[in-house]
C-alpha positions in Angstrom: 71.8 34.5 -53.0 68.8 32.5 -52.3 67.3 30.6 -49.4 66.1 27.4 -51.2 62.3 28.1 -50.0 60.3 28.3 -53.4 57.7 30.9 -54.0 56.2 29.9 -56.8 56.1 27.0 -59.6 56.2 27.9 -63.2 55.7 26.7 -66.6 58.1 26.3 -69.6 56.4 27.9 -72.5 58.9 28.2 -75.3 62.4 27.3 -75.6 64.1 28.8 -78.4 67.6 27.9 -79.9 70.3 30.8 -80.0 71.9 29.3 -82.6 72.7 26.4 -84.8 75.8 25.1 -83.2 76.0 22.9 -80.2 78.0 25.5 -78.4 75.0 27.7 -78.8 72.7 28.1 -75.8 68.6 28.8 -75.7 66.2 31.3 -74.7 63.6 29.9 -72.3 60.5 31.7 -71.9 58.4 30.9 -68.7 54.6 31.7 -67.7 54.2 32.7 -64.1 51.9 34.2 -62.0 51.7 38.0 -62.7 51.5 38.8 -59.1 54.6 36.8 -58.7 56.6 39.0 -61.1 55.6 42.3 -59.7 59.0 44.4 -58.9 60.8 42.0 -60.7 63.1 44.0 -63.5 65.1 43.0 -66.1 68.4 41.6 -65.1 67.7 40.4 -61.7 68.9 36.7 -60.6 66.0 33.8 -60.6 66.6 30.5 -59.2 65.2 27.8 -61.6 64.8 24.9 -60.1 67.9 25.2 -58.1 69.8 27.2 -61.0 70.4 31.0 -60.9 69.3 32.4 -63.9 69.0 36.3 -65.2 66.0 37.9 -66.5 66.5 39.0 -70.0 62.5 39.5 -71.0 59.4 40.7 -69.3 55.9 40.4 -70.4 52.8 40.3 -68.3 52.5 36.4 -66.9 56.1 35.8 -67.7 59.5 36.1 -68.1 62.8 34.8 -69.8 66.4 33.9 -69.6 69.1 32.6 -71.7 70.9 29.2 -70.7 74.3 28.8 -72.4 75.2 25.0 -73.7 77.4 24.9 -70.6 74.9 25.3 -68.3 72.3 22.9 -70.1 75.1 20.2 -70.1 75.4 20.5 -65.7 71.7 20.4 -65.3 68.1 19.3 -65.9 64.8 20.3 -66.7 65.7 23.7 -67.7 64.7 23.0 -71.7 61.7 21.1 -71.5 58.6 22.6 -73.1 55.6 22.4 -70.5 57.9 21.3 -67.7 56.7 22.8 -64.1 59.9 24.5 -62.8 60.3 25.7 -59.1 61.2 29.6 -58.5 62.7 31.5 -56.1 63.8 35.4 -56.4 66.9 36.4 -54.8 67.0 37.6 -51.4 67.2 40.7 -49.8 69.1 41.7 -46.4 65.8 41.9 -44.6 64.6 38.3 -45.8 64.0 35.9 -43.2 66.3 32.9 -44.2 63.8 30.1 -43.4 66.1 27.5 -45.6 69.6 27.9 -45.7 72.2 30.0 -48.0 71.9 29.0 -51.6 73.8 30.2 -54.5 72.0 29.1 -57.3 75.0 27.2 -58.6 74.1 23.3 -59.5 76.9 21.3 -58.4 75.8 18.1 -60.2 72.8 16.1 -61.4 71.2 13.6 -59.2 69.1 10.6 -60.0 65.9 9.4 -57.5 66.6 5.9 -56.2 63.5 5.9 -54.2 60.1 7.8 -53.6 57.2 6.6 -52.0 54.7 7.4 -49.1 55.9 6.8 -45.2 53.0 7.7 -43.3 51.9 11.1 -44.0 55.4 12.2 -45.7 57.3 11.0 -48.4 60.9 9.3 -48.4 63.2 10.8 -51.4 66.2 8.8 -51.8 68.3 10.4 -54.2 71.8 9.2 -55.7 74.5 12.0 -56.0 77.7 11.6 -58.0 80.3 9.9 -55.8 82.5 13.1 -56.0 79.9 15.1 -54.1 79.7 12.5 -51.7 81.9 14.0 -49.0 79.6 17.5 -48.9 76.7 15.5 -47.5 76.1 14.9 -43.8 73.6 13.7 -41.3 70.9 16.7 -40.8 72.7 18.8 -43.1 71.7 20.3 -45.9 70.9 19.6 -49.3 69.3 21.6 -52.8 67.3 19.7 -54.7 65.8 21.2 -57.6 66.1 24.7 -56.0 64.3 23.5 -52.6 66.2 23.4 -49.4 65.9 20.2 -47.6 67.4 18.5 -44.4 69.8 15.0 -45.1 68.1 12.2 -42.9 70.7 9.5 -44.0 73.9 9.2 -46.2 75.1 6.2 -48.0 78.5 5.9 -49.6 77.9 3.1 -52.3 80.5 1.8 -55.2 80.3 5.1 -58.1 77.8 6.9 -56.1 76.4 8.5 -52.9 72.8 7.9 -52.0 71.1 10.7 -49.9 67.7 10.3 -48.1 65.3 13.0 -47.0 61.5 13.1 -45.9 59.1 15.5 -47.8 56.5 16.8 -45.6 53.1 17.2 -47.5 53.7 21.1 -47.6 56.8 20.7 -49.6 55.1 18.1 -52.0 52.3 20.6 -52.6 54.1 24.0 -53.1 57.1 22.7 -55.2 57.3 20.5 -58.4 59.0 17.7 -56.4 55.5 16.1 -56.2 56.3 15.0 -60.0 59.3 13.0 -59.3 59.7 9.3 -59.9 62.0 6.5 -59.8 64.6 7.5 -62.4 64.0 11.2 -62.4 67.0 13.6 -63.1 67.0 16.2 -60.5 69.6 19.0 -59.7 71.9 19.3 -56.9 73.9 21.9 -55.0 75.9 20.8 -51.7 75.7 23.2 -49.0 77.9 26.6 -49.2 79.6 26.2 -45.8 80.6 22.3 -46.4 82.2 24.1 -50.0 84.6 26.3 -48.4 85.7 23.7 -45.7 86.6 21.5 -47.7 88.6 23.9 -49.9 90.1 25.3 -46.7 91.1 21.7 -45.5 92.6 20.6 -49.1 94.6 23.5 -50.0 98.4 23.5 -50.0 100.1 25.5 -46.6 101.2 28.7 -47.7 104.9 29.2 -48.0 106.7 30.7 -44.8 108.8 33.7 -45.3 112.3 32.6 -44.1 
């Protein structure tokens, strides 16, 4: 479990295929601030641009994770050498929940429709798959590339849902979101509570004993 508050930005240093077939995944090695890695152990979960990954290797100034072909097909930006990625270690029970409850399970890939300065901040508009539209609400939460953000507007369009967010300078300075451009692909995670509410409302009623 995570909070969506990014604590470091790493760089993809190396990507190695785990096999020769399309069904094989990849091993991804990241360069990270050595101080950020203190206390991290093999087998721990780390959110990498919003996707929960397991640490399989540790070395000074970096770590590696294996990502399956399935995960690669459902995310973006996790196997691009040289790319910056947002990082967050999993929370402890004593951690301040400054963002919101984040699972690190990417629900879909969105596309940046607009990214431009508005006053001292930046307006970010993302087109999400239409199937995810029902999970977004005004002043609700959304995770974009692992960052917990507040939704300012939701617009249902043909075949997609457009979500608007205001990014303050601090967020841009401490994440990789400043690199976004119109057309950029981003990892999306819906709000955890909305996920369960939709399931409960849509599930058939249980059988009643006669």
